[in-house]
MITITI-868317 format. One record per atom (N, C-alpha, C, O): residue in one letter; x, y, z. Coordinates in steps of 0.02 Angstrom, whole numbers, plus 50000, padded with zeros to 5 digits. Layout:
% residues N
AXYZ ...
% end
This chain:
% residues 295
M484324972748934 M484764978548929 M485474976948952 M485964978748920 S485514973449011 S486174971749036 S486544967148989 S487154967548983 F486174962748953 F486504958148906 F486784962048848 F487344960848825 I486384966948822 I486614971048766 I487224975148786 I487704975548748 F487194978148846 F487754982148868 F488384977848876 F488934979948858 S488284971848904 S488854967448914 S489194965848848 S489804965948843 R488784964248796 R489074962648731 R489424968648702 R489974968048675 N489114974548708 N489434980648681 N490084982148716 N490574984148685 F490094981148782 F490704982648820 F491274977948799 F491834980248788 Y491124971448794 Y491654966948775 Y491884968148703 Y492474967148687 H491424970348660 H491634972148593 H492104978148595 H492604978348560 L491934983148637 L492364988948645 L493044986948673 L493564989248649 R493034982548723 R493664980348753 R494104976948702 R494704978348698 N493814972348661 N494204968748611 N494504973448560 N495074972548537 C494114978548540 C494374983348492 C494964987148521 C495464988448488 L494894989048585 L495434992748617 L496054988448624 L496614990948615 L495964982248640 L496534977748647 L496924977148583 L497544976548584 I496574977348527 I496894976648462 I497234983148441 I497804983048418 S496874988748449 S497124994948422 S497554998948469 S497975002848446 A497464998248535 A497815002548581 A498364999048620 A498725002248658 N498454992548610 N498984988748643 N498954989348719 N499444991148750 I498364987948748 I498284988348820 I498034981748847 I497784977548809 R498114980848912 R497864974848945 R497354976748997 R497504980949040 L496774973948994 L496254975249044 L496314970049098 L496204964149087 L496494972349158 L496624967649212 L496014966249255 L495954960749282 G495564971049263 G495004969749307 G494474974949302 G494624980949293 I493844972949308 I493284977549313 I492924976149377 I492724970549391 H492844981349418 H492484980649481 H491854984949477 H491734988449428 S491464984549529 S490824988049529 S490904995549520 S490464998749492 N491454998349545 N491535005549538 N492235007449516 N492455013149527 R492575002949486 R493265004349468 R493465000749404 R493314994749396 C493795004249361 C494065001149300 C494815002249302 C495045007949307 I495204996949297 I495924997449302 I496244994749238 I496094989149217 V496664998749208 V496984996849145 V497734997649151 V497965002649177 F498114992649127 F498834993249125 F499074992849052 F498864988249016 P499504997349030 P499804996548964 P500254990448964 P500524988549016 L500344987348905 L500754981448901 L501494983048913 L501854978848939 R501704988948894 R502424990348897 R502594996148943 R503164998548943 T502134998448981 T502285003349033 T501905001249096 T501424997549093 F502135003849152 F501765002349214 F501425008749237 F501755013449260 S500785009049230 S500395014549257 S499705011849270 S499445007849231 D499395014149324 D498715011849339 D498255017849340 D498425023249364 V497665016649313 V497165021949308 V496555019949347 V496285014449337 T496335024249391 T495735022949430 T495205027849411 T495315033949413 H494615025349391 H494065029649372 H493455027649413 H493165022349402 R493255031949459 R492695030249503 R492045032249470 R491985037549439 L491555027949476 L490885029049449 L490395029349506 L490525026549559 P489835032549497 P489315032649549 P489085025649566 P489115021149523 Q488855024549627 Q488635017849646 Q487995015849611 Q487895009849598 T487565020549595 T486945018949559 T486975022249491 T486925028349486 I487045018249439 I487115020849371 I486715016649323 I486515011049339 T486605019349265 T486285015549211 T486795014949155 T487215019349147 P486775009549115 P487285008249064 P487415014049017 P487985015148998 H486895017748996 H486995022648944 H487385028748966 H487605032748924 I487495029649034 I487885035449055 I488585033449078 I488955037649103 I488775027049070 I489445024949089 I489945028049040 I489865027648979 N490465030949067 N490985034049026 N491665031549049 N491955034449095 L491905026349018 L492555023449035 L493105027449000 L493125027748938 Q493545030549039 Q494075034549010 Q494735030949020 Q494975030249076 F495035028648966 F495665024948970 F496245029748957 F496265033248906 N496725029849003 N497315033848994 N497845029448962 N498185025648997 I497925029948897 I498365025548860 I499025029248848 I499035034348813 S499565026648875 S500215029848865 S500665025348823 S500605019248824 L501105028448785 L501545024748741 L502115021748781 L502235023648839 A502465017048749 A503025013748782 A503555018848802 A503695023548764 S503855017948859 S504375022448883 S504895018448921 S504745013348951 K505505020848918 K506045017448953 K506045019049028 K506335015449068 E505705024549047 E505685026549116 E505185022349156 E504625021249132 P505375019949215 P504895016049256 P504315020449277 P504405026349293 K503715017549279 K503115021249297 K502875019049367 K502765013149379 I502815023849411 I502585022549479 I501985027049492 I502005033049475 S501455024349520 S500835028149525 S500755031649592 S500975029049644 Y500435037449591 Y500265041249650 Y499525042749646 Y499285044849594 Q499155041549700 Q498425042049698 Q498165046249756 Q498515047649804 Y497535048249749 Y497195052249800 Y496835047649850 Y496585042349831 S496815049749912 S496425045849962 S496165050550015 S496445055950026 D495635048450049 D495355052350104 D495795051550165 D496135046450173 P495805056550210 P496205056050271 P495925050950319 P495325049750321 I496375047850358 I496185043150410 I496305046650477 I496865048150495 Q495765048050513 Q495815051650576 Q496005046850632 Q495615042450650 L496595047750660 L496815043750717 L496665047450782 L496505053450781 C496735043950837 C496635047050903 C497205052150913 C497785050350906 Q497025058350928 Q497515063650934 Q497435067550998 Q496885067951026 E497975070551020 E497945075251075 E497825082151046 E498105083850993 Q497425086251079 Q497285092951055 Q497635098151099 Q497635097651161 K497925102951066 K498245108451101 K497755114251108 K497175113851087 E497995119751137 E497575125651143 E497395128351074 E497805128151028 G496795130751067 G496575133351003 G496305127950958 G496195129150898 D496205121950985 D495925116350947 D496375114150889 D496135111050842 T497015115650893 T497475113250841 T497705106250860 T497845104850918 I497755101950810 I497935094950822 I498685094150811 I498955095950759 D499005091350861 D499725090150856 D499855084050811 D499555078850819 Q500305084950763 Q500515079450719 Q501265078450728 Q501665081450692 P501455074250776 P502165073450791 P502555069450739 P503165069050743 A502205066350691 A502545062250641 A502095061250581 A501485061850585 T502405059650525 T502045057350466 T501955049850472 T502445046250479 I501335047450469 I501195040350478 I501025037250410 I500525039150379 L501435032550389 L501355029250325 L501225021850336 L501615018350369 V500675019350309 V500495012250315 V500775008550255 V500665010550198 L501125003150268 L501524999650217 L501324992350211 L501154989050260 D501354989850149 D501294982650137 D501724980850077 D501724984450027 L502084975350082 L502524973150028 L502294966450000 L502024962250037 G502394965549935 G502334958949905 G503034956349892 G503474960249873 T503154949949901 T503834947249893 T503804940549857 T503264937649848 T504394938049837 T504434931549804 T504384925849854 T504284920049835 G504464927249918 G504444922149970 G504474925350039 G504374931350046 L504604921250090 L504574923650159 L505264925050189 L505304927750244 N505794923350154 N506474924150181 N506754930850160 N506904931950101 S506834935450208 S507074942150192 S507804942250170 S508034947250143 K508174936750182 K508874936450162 K508954934650088 K509424936850056 T508494930650062 T508584928049994 T508024930049946 T508154930449886 D507424931249971 D506874932949927 D506864940349910 D507204944349943 K506474942249859 K506484949049833 K505794952349839 K505284948949842 I505794958949841 I505174962849842 I504884963149772 I505244964349723 T504234961949766 T503894962249701 T503354967549698 T503094969049645 E503174970549755 E502624975249757 E502704979749818 E502854977349873 I502604986249809 I502634991049865 I501994995149865 I501824998249814 A501654995349921 A501044999449928 A501095003249994 A501225000350046 I500995009849991 I501045014050050 I500485019250047 I500315021749993 R500205020850105 R499695026050109 R499845030650167 R499945028350223 D499835037150155 D499915042150207 D499235043350238 D498765045150203 V499175042350304 V498525043050336 V498265050250334 V497665051250347 Q498695055150319 Q498465062050314 Q498015063050253 Q497615067750251 G498075058650203 G497665059150143 G497855064950099 G498365068250109 G497435066250049 G497565071650002 G497875069149938 G497945063149928 M498055073749895 M498355071849831 M499035068549842 M499415070349887 N499175063649800 N499815059949802 N499945056749870 N500525056049890 S499425054749905 S499505051749971 S499585044249968 S499655040950020 K499585041449908 K499705034249900 K500295033249852 K500365036649802 F500725028549871 F501285026549829 F501195019149813 F501115015049858 Y501205017449748 Y501125010449730 Y501545008849668 Y501565012649620 T501865003149670 T502215000649611 T502334993149616 T502434990449671 L502314989949560 L502584983249555 L503344984049552 L503594989349534 V503714978749568 V504434978849565 V504674972649528 V504454967049542 N505114973749480 N505404968149444 N505944964949488 N506454967949501 P505824958749513 P506304955649559 P506914952849524 P507394950849556 E506904952849457 E507464950449416 E507614943049429 E508174940749420 V507104939549451 V507144932249459 V506494929349433 V505994932949430 T506484923049415 T505884919749392 T505444917849451 T505664914549497 L504814920149448 L504354918549502 L504054911549492 L504014909149435 K503854908349545 K503574901749541 K502914901749503 K502754897149466 N502524907049512 N501894907749477 N502034911349411 N502164917449412 H502004907849355 H502214910749291 H501764916549269 H501994920949233 K501134916549290 K500684921949270 K500894928449304 K500914933749271 R501054928149368 R501294934049403 R501974936149377 R502124942149374 N502384931349358 N503054932849334 N503014937249271 N503404941849264 E502534935749227 E502454939749166 E502284946949182 E502524951549150 L501864947849233 L501644954549252 L502214958549283 L502304964449268 H502614955349326 H503134958849362 H503764960149321 H504184964149341 T503834956849264 T504444957749225 T504314961349159 T504754961549116 E503724964349150 E503584968149090 E504034974249086 E504274976849136 S504154976449024 S504544982449014 S504204988349047 S503594989249039 G504584992449084 G504294998149118 G504184996949192 G504095001749230 V504174990649214 V504114989249286 V504804990249317 V505274986749298 P504874994849364 P505544996549390 P505854990949431 P505504987149465 R506514990449427 R506884986249473 R506924989849540 R506784995849544 M507124986349592 M507134989249658 M507614995149662 M507465000149695 E508164994749628 E508645000249629 E508365006549596 E508605012049609 E507865005749552 E507535011449521 E506945013949563 E506785019849562 A506635009349601 A506065011249641 A506265014949705 A505895019249728 I506855013449732 I507065016449795 I507115024049790 I506855027549834 P507445026949738 P507475034249734 P506785037549730 P506675042849759 E506325034349695 E505645036949691 E505295036549758 E504915041049777 L505415031149794 L505135030349861 L505395035749908 L505015038849945 L506045036949906 L506345042049949 L506055048949933 L505905052849978 K505985050349869 K505715056849847 K504995057649871 K504805063049895 W504595052349865 W503895052849885 W503835053649961 W503445057849984 V504205049749999 V504175050350072 V504375057350094 V504055060250138 H504885060050063 H505105066850080 H504555071950066 H504475076750103 S504175070750013 S503635075449995 S503055075150045 S502675079850050 R503005069650082 R502455068750130 R502675070550201 R502245071250246 Q503305071450212 Q503565072350280 Q503405079250307 Q503455084250272 I503215079450371 I503105085750406 I503795088450427 I504195084750455 N503925094650413 N504575097650425 N504835096350496 N504505097750545 G505445093450498 G505775092450562 G505495086850605 G505715085950662 K505025082950578 K504715077550617 K504835070850584 K504925070450523 P504825065450624 P504985058850596 P504435055950553 P503875058550551 V504605050650518 V504135046750479 V504065039950511 V504565036650527 I503445037650521 I503325031050550 I503015026550497 I502485028150470 F503355021050482 F503065015950438 F502705010850482 F502995008050528 V502075009650467 V501675004850504 V501504998950459 V501244999950404 A501654992950481 A501484986950443 A501274981450492 A501524981150548 H500814977250470 H500574971850514 H501054965950507 H501164963350453 N501324963850564 N501854958850567 N502474961450532 N502884957650507 G502544968050530 G503104971150495 G503774969450526 G504274969250491 H503784968250592 H504424966650625 H504734960350597 H505344959950591 C504324955550579 C504574949150554 C504594948850478 C504924944450449 F504244953350444 F504184952650371 F504374959050334 F504914959450305 D503934964150333 D504024969850289 D504664973850303 D505024975550256 F504804975250366 F505364979650383 F506044976550366 F506464979950338 P506164970150384 P506804967150364 P506904967050288 P507454968150264 F506364965850251 F506414965950178 F506614972850153 F507064973450111 L506294977950179 L506424984750156 L507124987050173 L507474989850132 V507334985850235 V507994987850257 V508534984350217 V509024987450196 R508454977850206 R508944974050167 R508994976550096 R509534977150069 A508414978250065 A508414980649996 A508794987249992 A509184988349944 F508694991650040 F509064998050041 F509814996750044 F510204999650006 H510024992550090 H510734991150099 H511034987650038 H511594988950019 E510644983250008 E510884979349950 E511074983949892 E511544982549855 Y510694989449884 Y510824993949828 Y511185000249849 Y511185005249813 G511495000149908 G511925005549930 G511565011649957 G511855017049958 Y510955010849981 Y510575016350010 Y510535015550086 Y510505010050112 Q510535021250121 Q510455021150193 Q509735023150211 Q509455027750181 I509445019650259 I508795021550284 I508875028250321 I509305028750365 P508495033350303 P508555039850339 P508485038950414 P508095034850437 E508865042950451 E508865042350524 E508185043950555 E508025041450609 N507795048050521 N507145049950550 N506575045350527 N505995047050536 W506745039650498 W506245034550482 W506185029850542 W506685027250566 L505575028850565 L505425024150619 L504955018750594 L504615019550544 F504935013150631 F504535007350609 F504125004750668 F504375003850723 L503485003450653 L503015001250705 L502614995350680 L502294995650627 D502644989850717 D502264983850700 D501564984250731 D501504984150793 S501054984750690 S500364985350716 S500124978950750 S499624979050785 L500474973450738 L500294967250772 L500364968050848 L499964965250886 H500864971850870 H500964972950941 H500384977050969 H500174975951026 L500124981850931 L499554985750953 L498934981350957 L498524982251003 A498864976750910 A498274972350908 A498224968050971 A497674966350994 R498794966250999 R498794961951059 R498554965651121 R498444962551173 Q498484972251115 Q498234976151171 Q497494977951164 Q497194980951209 V497184976151108 V496484977651096 V496044973551142 V496164967551152 L495534976651170 L495084973351217 L494374972751190 L494144977051153 H494034967351210 H493324966751198 H492954971651244 H493254974651289 D492304972451233 D491904976851275 D491914974651348 D491824978751393 N492014968151360 N492014965651429 N492704966351462 N492794964151519 G493174969351427 G493834970651457 G494344965151445 G494904965851469 T494164959851410 T494644954451396 T494994955551329 T494714958751284 K495614953051324 K495994953751263 K495754948751210 K495434943751226 L495914950151147 L495754945451094 L496134938951106 L496694939051130 K495824933451088 K496144926951098 K496774926451056 K496824929451003 R497254922651081 R497874921551044 R497724918350976 R497334913650971 G498034921050925 G497914918550857 G497394922550820 G497284921350761 N497054927150854 N496544931350823 N496794938450809 N496404943250810 H497434938950796 H497724945550785 H497944946650713 H498274951650698 K497764942050669 K497924943050598 K497514948950571 K497004950850600 L497744951850516 L497404957650488 L496684955850471 L496224959850484 K496564950050442 K495884948150423 K495444947350484 K494844948750481 D495734945050540 D495344944250602 D495154951050630 D494604951950655 L495614955850625 L495474962650650 L494964966150607 L494544969950632 V494994964950542 V494494967850496 V493794965450517 V493324969250517 K493744959050533 K493114956250554 K492914958850622 K492324960450633 F493384959350668 F493244961650736 F492964968750737 F492504970350774 F493254973050695 F493034980050692 F492494981250640 F492284986950629 N492254975850608 N491704976350560 N491874981150503 N491494985650487 I492464980050473 I492704984350419 I492574981150351 I492684975150343 V492334985050304 V492214982650235 V492834984350194 V493014990250188 V493144979350165 V493754980350125 V493574980750052 V493244976250025 E493794986050019 E493654986949948 E494124982749906 E494734982749918 A493864979149857 A494264975049813 A494674979449766 A494474984949750 S495254976949745 S495684980749700 S496144975849664 S496284970449689 A496374977849604 A496854973849567 A497534974149601 A497964969849589 Q497644979049644 Q498274979949680 Q498214976549747 Q497964979549795 K498444970349752 K498344966449813 K498644969749875 K498324970049927 A499254972349868 A499574975349926 A499204981549949 A499174982950009 M498904985349903 M498544991349922 M497884989649958 M497654993449999 V497594983849942 V497004981549978 V497174980650052 V496804982850096 D497744977450066 D497954976450135 D498134983050169 D498014983950229 V498424987650132 V498594994250160 V497954997850181 V497925000550236 N497454998050137 N496835001450154 N496484998150214 N496205001550256 A496514991450217 A496214987950273 A496584989750338 A496264990850389 L497254989950335 L497644991450395 L497534998750417 L497545000150477 C497445003350370 C497295010250388 C496655010550431 C496645013950482 A496145006950410 A495515006950448 A495605003550516 A495325005850566 V495984998050517 V496104994550579 V496514998850627 V496364999150686 L497025002250600 L497445006550641 L497035012150673 L497115013850731 Q496585014950633 Q496145020150659 Q495755017650720 Q495725020950772 Q495445011850712 Q495045009050767 Q495465007350828 Q495265008650884 M496065004550816 M496485002650872 M496725008650912 M496765008350974 T496865014250879 T497095020150915 T496545022950959 T496685025551014 F495935022550936 F495375025250976 F495195020651034 F495105023051090 V495145014051022 V494945009551076 V495495008851128 V495345007651187 S496125009651107 S496685009151154 S496925015951178 S497395016351218 K496595021251153 K496765028151172 K497495029651160 K497845032151204 L497735028051100 L498425029151081 L498465035251034 L498145035250982 T498845040251054 T498935046051011 T499515044850964 T499875039850969 S499605049450917 S500175048950871 S500835049250910 S501325046050891 G500835053150964 G501435053351006 G501595046651037 G502175044751043 D501075043051056 D501175036251084 D501465031651031 D501885027451047 L501255032450969 L501515028250915 L502255029650904 L502645025050891 V502445035950908 V503155037750901 V503565034350955 V504105031750940 E503325034451017 E503695031451072 E503765023851065 E504255020951089 R503295020751032 R503305013451025 R503695011150963 R503815005150955 A503885015750920 A504215013950857 A504965012850866 A505255015050916 Y505265009250818 Y505975007650819 Y506335010850760 Y506015012550710 T506985011450765 T507395013650709 T507585007550666 T507475001850687 A507855008850608 A508035003450562 A508604999150590 A508694993450567 S508985001750638 S509544997950666 S509304991450699 S509684986650703 R508684991350722 R508424985250753 R508434979450703 R508604973850722 Y508274980750642 Y508234975450591 Y508914973950562 Y509044968150544 S509334978950556 S510014977750533 S510404973450584 S510754968750565 T510334975150648 T510674971450701 T510414964250705 T510814959650712 R509764963450699 R509484956650703 R509724952350646 R509874946450655 R509774955350585 R509974951550528 R510704949450532 R510884943850514 S511134954050555 S511844952650557 S512014947450611 S512524944050605 S511594946950662 S511734942250718 S511454935350705 S511614930650742 E511044934550653 E510734928050640 E511234923350605 E511064917650591 
% end
């Protein structure tokens, strides 16, 4: 039965590739992801974990070519962090916490370009994920990735920034700051983001704060009260330490974002850090602007 279904599926895929002008990037156990050749949009269709071939219903959202860049917004479950409770059992939310991961052409924030942006709001709900590839307008060393990042419809950074600003504003709690959390963000993600904003004439909003989760990881303790050994603070090490299962995805940066969301949740509970504590530990964008100008 599985052999027959496999042949039928590939026959269906080939027909779609010919008639609908789409590219099938990946099939996972519970996810089918399709990208149009000339637009950037990703479609996620979740299937039950236990299914039989005859009830599988793959729904492809096929859109025609468009000059407008396509950036995806997705649904996600909330990530419950350690919180302080006020009277009446209401939970104080002193900031919007956004977990960030960037893909880039290299490691030098002065010369390399952003190629991928993935962000997740830990509050969850509709439109709580922001994801887009970015056309770096340079040739990438890996020619296969270069083809993907330079397709028509993949926005340039100057086109992605206004959409990013709009999305962050839609997630922001009135009158309260936004905290971007990234692992090793102090040395990598944050300088890239700040530089990109400045390069295209945008200012980082004053109520945006930045927190490197690597610093939080260095405070995590074993059950015996000892800290993690030096060098065991990478995201993959923390995923293993907290026994977290990471879901595979065609969106590499979003995989790391989801992993860091789970790690951040665990770190706040074991270290008894509230959202207010995270606000106090966060920095403004001036830290990265000052560091860059003095180098």
